[in-house]
Every structure is written in C-alpha cells, then in structure tokens.
C-alpha positions in Angstrom: -23.7 4.3 22.5 -26.4 1.7 21.7 -29.1 1.4 24.3 -29.4 -1.9 26.3 -32.6 -2.8 24.4 -30.8 -2.4 21.1 -27.9 -4.5 22.2 -30.2 -7.4 22.7 -30.7 -7.5 18.9 -27.2 -8.9 18.5 -27.0 -12.3 20.2 -24.0 -13.3 18.1 -22.0 -10.2 19.0 -19.7 -9.5 22.0 -21.4 -6.3 22.9 -18.6 -5.0 25.0 -16.6 -4.5 21.8 -19.3 -3.0 19.6 -18.5 0.7 19.1 -20.2 3.6 17.3 -18.1 5.5 14.8 -16.2 8.3 16.5 -16.3 11.5 14.5 -13.5 13.1 16.4 -11.2 10.1 15.8 -12.0 10.4 12.1 -10.9 14.1 12.1 -7.6 14.3 14.0 -5.3 17.3 13.6 -3.4 17.0 10.3 0.3 16.3 10.5 2.5 19.0 9.0 5.4 16.8 7.6 5.5 15.8 3.9 3.7 12.6 3.2 6.2 9.7 3.0 5.7 7.7 -0.2 7.6 4.5 -1.1 7.7 3.5 -4.8 8.3 -0.1 -5.9 8.8 -1.1 -9.5 8.9 -4.6 -11.1 11.8 -4.8 -13.6 15.6 -5.1 -13.6 16.0 -4.3 -17.3 18.5 -1.6 -18.2 15.8 0.1 -20.1 12.8 -0.5 -17.8 9.5 1.2 -18.6 8.1 0.3 -15.2 11.1 2.1 -13.6 10.7 5.1 -16.0 7.0 5.3 -15.1 7.9 5.0 -11.4 10.3 7.9 -11.8 7.6 10.0 -13.5 5.3 9.2 -10.6 8.0 10.2 -8.1 8.6 13.5 -9.8 4.9 14.3 -9.6 4.6 13.3 -6.0 7.6 15.4 -5.1 6.0 18.4 -6.9 2.8 17.8 -4.9 4.8 18.0 -1.7 5.7 14.3 -0.8 8.9 12.9 0.4 9.6 10.1 -2.0 11.9 7.0 -1.7 12.5 4.3 -4.3 13.4 0.7 -3.5 15.8 -0.8 -6.1 14.9 -4.6 -6.3 18.3 -5.5 -7.7 19.9 -8.0 -5.2 16.7 -8.8 -3.4 16.7 -12.6 -2.9 13.6 -14.7 -3.8 11.2 -15.1 -0.9 12.4 -17.9 1.5 15.8 -18.1 -0.3 17.5 -16.1 2.3 16.9 -15.1 6.0 14.8 -12.0 6.8 18.1 -10.5 8.1 19.3 -10.1 4.5 20.3 -6.4 4.0 18.0 -5.9 1.0 15.1 -7.5 2.9 15.8 -5.2 5.9 16.0 -2.2 3.6 12.6 -3.0 2.0 10.9 -3.6 5.4 12.3 -0.5 6.9 11.1 1.6 3.9 7.7 0.0 4.2 7.4 0.9 7.9 8.6 4.4 7.1 6.0 5.0 4.4 2.6 6.5 4.8 1.7 5.6 1.2 3.1 3.4 -1.6 3.1 3.2 -5.4 3.5 -0.2 -7.1 4.5 -0.2 -10.8 4.6 -3.4 -12.7 5.1 -4.5 -16.3 2.6 -7.1 -17.5 4.3 -10.4 -18.2 2.4 -13.4 -19.4 -0.9 -11.7 -18.5 0.2 -11.0 -14.9 2.3 -8.8 -12.7 6.0 -9.4 -12.7 7.6 -11.9 -10.3 10.1 -9.1 -9.4 7.3 -6.9 -7.9 5.5 -9.9 -6.4 8.8 -10.9 -4.6 9.1 -7.5 -3.1 5.5 -7.6 -1.8 6.1 -11.2 -0.5 9.0 -10.0 1.6 6.8 -7.5 3.4 5.1 -9.5 6.1 1.5 -9.0 7.0 2.5 -8.6 10.6 5.6 -8.3 12.7 4.6 -8.9 16.3 1.7 -6.5 16.9 2.8 -4.2 14.0 1.3 -4.5 10.5 3.8 -3.0 8.1 1.3 -2.0 5.5 -2.1 -1.7 7.3 -3.7 1.7 6.8 -1.2 3.0 4.3 -2.5 4.3 1.0 -1.6 2.6 -2.3 -1.6 3.6 -5.9 -1.1 1.0 -8.7 0.3 1.5 -12.2 1.2 -0.9 -15.0 3.0 -0.8 -18.4 2.3 -3.1 -21.3 4.2 -3.9 -24.4 1.0 -4.3 -26.4 -2.6 -3.1 -26.2 -4.0 -1.7 -23.0 -4.6 -4.3 -20.3 -5.5 -4.3 -16.6 -4.4 -7.8 -15.6 -1.4 -6.7 -13.5 -3.5 -3.9 -12.0 -6.2 -6.3 -11.0 -3.7 -8.5 -9.2 -2.0 -5.6 -7.4 -5.4 -4.4 -6.2 -6.1 -7.8 -4.7 -2.7 -7.8 -3.0 -3.3 -4.3 -1.7 -6.5 -5.4 -0.1 -4.7 -8.5 1.3 -2.0 -6.2 2.8 -4.8 -4.1 4.4 -3.9 -1.0 2.4 -6.2 1.8 1.4 -5.9 1.3 -2.4 -7.2 4.4 -4.2 -10.0 4.1 -6.8 -8.0 5.5 -9.7 -5.3 3.5 -11.6 -3.1 3.8 -14.7 -2.3 1.3 -17.5 0.1 2.5 -20.1 -0.2 0.6 -23.4 2.7 0.2 -25.9 5.0 1.8 -23.3 8.0 1.8 -25.7 6.1 4.6 -27.6 5.3 6.7 -24.6 8.8 7.7 -23.5 11.4 9.9 -25.3 15.1 9.3 -25.7 15.8 10.9 -22.3 13.4 8.5 -20.6 10.7 11.1 -20.0 7.1 10.4 -20.6 5.6 12.2 -23.6 2.4 14.3 -23.4 -0.6 12.0 -23.9 -3.8 10.9 -22.2 -1.7 8.2 -20.5 0.5 10.8 -18.9 -2.6 12.8 -17.9 -4.0 9.7 -16.1 -0.7 9.2 -14.2 -1.0 12.8 -13.0 -4.6 12.1 -11.9 -3.5 9.0 -10.0 -0.6 10.7 -8.2 -2.9 13.7 -7.3 -5.5 11.3 -5.9 -2.9 9.4 -3.9 -1.7 12.6 -2.3 -5.2 13.6 -1.3 -6.1 10.2 0.1 -2.7 10.1 2.0 -3.2 13.5 3.5 -6.8 12.6 4.4 -6.2 9.2 6.0 -2.7 9.0 7.4 -3.4 10.6 10.8 -6.6 8.5 11.2 -5.2 5.2 9.7 -5.0 3.4 13.0 -8.6 4.2 13.8 -9.8 3.5 10.2 -8.3 0.0 10.5 -9.5 -0.7 14.0 -11.6 -3.8 13.9 -14.3 -5.3 16.1 -13.0 -8.9 15.6 -9.4 -7.9 16.6 -10.6 -5.9 19.6 -12.5 -9.0 20.7 -9.5 -11.3 20.1 -7.1 -9.0 22.0 -9.5 -8.8 24.9 -9.7 -12.6 25.0 -5.9 -12.8 25.1 -5.7 -10.3 27.9 -8.3 -12.2 29.9 -6.2 -15.4 29.5 -3.0 -13.6 30.7 -4.8 -12.2 33.7 -6.2 -15.6 34.5 -2.7 -17.2 34.3 -1.2 -14.5 36.6 -3.9 -15.2 39.2 -3.0 -19.0 39.4 
C-alpha cells in the first residue's frame, strides 16, 4: 500500500479507493471448461461471405478447444422497434451473458460495417442492473469486402468493442474480394487471408484463456469503486433517519 506521505501527493483523489495492483488477483487458478465463444455475423444473404467467414472462424475455435455458439440475426427486430422481451433479443442477450469471448464478422457496406451487425450490438445493453453483459469479455473482429482490402468496418467494430468494455485483441482480419476466397462448398481457400484468420482465432483463444478468470479484476475501476461507495454511504444515511 502507499504510505501516508505518498497519499498526500494526490489531493484530487479519494485515497480510500486507490489500490495497488494485486498480482494474486491477476493470476487466479485457470478454469478447466472450454472457453465459451459467441460469433455474430452481419448479413442475411443466402450466400453470405461474412457468414461463411464466421463459420470458418467457428471451426478453428472448435479445433482449438472452444465451445462455439452462433447467433442467427434473421428475425431480430431493429433496435427500439420491439420490446426487449422479444424472443430474438432475449436469445442474443442470453448468449452474450453466456459468452467469455466473442467474434464479430461484418461485410463492408458503403465504407462501413453493416446495419445488421450494428443492430445486434445495439440490442446488447451496456448494463443490466449491476451486470455489464460484455465487460471483460474478449473480442476478435473480422470483415469481408467485395473489392480491394479495406479496414473501415474493422475500425468501427474496434471502437464499439472499446465502448462495450471488451478486451479487443490486437490482431484482426480483412478479406478482400471475398467472392474469390471461398470454393463451391463454402470453404475458404488456402491463402494469406486464411492464414490471418487462423492467426486471429489462435490469438483470441490465448487472450480468452489468459483473461477470463481475471476479467472482473481487470475491469475493476477506481471511479466505479468510488461511485459505489458514495451510493452505499447515501443508503446507510437514509436508513439512519
């Protein structure tokens, strides 16, 4: 802990809530169950390259030892066009809570991620009571393009991952001219693009295994500890009246 003299160097801080990093909390015992990974994709087309890429990612993750679930966005209403009790919304939220990591796969449309993927993310709330459905979960992002390689959708998804308080891994994959990269059976052909997808899924598994048991500690924040302490103090004061 910081000494009393050192604490005087922080006049703007609530020193009761300053904490040194806890090495033991960063190194908990590893869980033994398979990492739980949710995959979202951003297209409803009958021949959807984002869905085919999502399926390739799922096969790799399964091979690496993950338990994989896909969310089919067909039938999901637009955000605010239906109550949160809608069955597809509940399915998506339950899968998000179940997951320890996620993969988002989007086509690039008009230089942006698809509205179909954005709608899925918009239906996942930042908080439900005291539970944050995505905070501390790992995230890998992939995109497909009809033309030359681009990173516009990836950049947007990375911003959203940060906003949803997810641990977005450094690596990412952008598959250009996706119509050339899959065979007649819908399998991705050997290529540097495929190699990058393998890299990203391998990295997602490593980060998920490394962080899932410490995610609540990794996302523990001074500002929120201070805020919660203030709320508790108010409740105690009310009870004493």
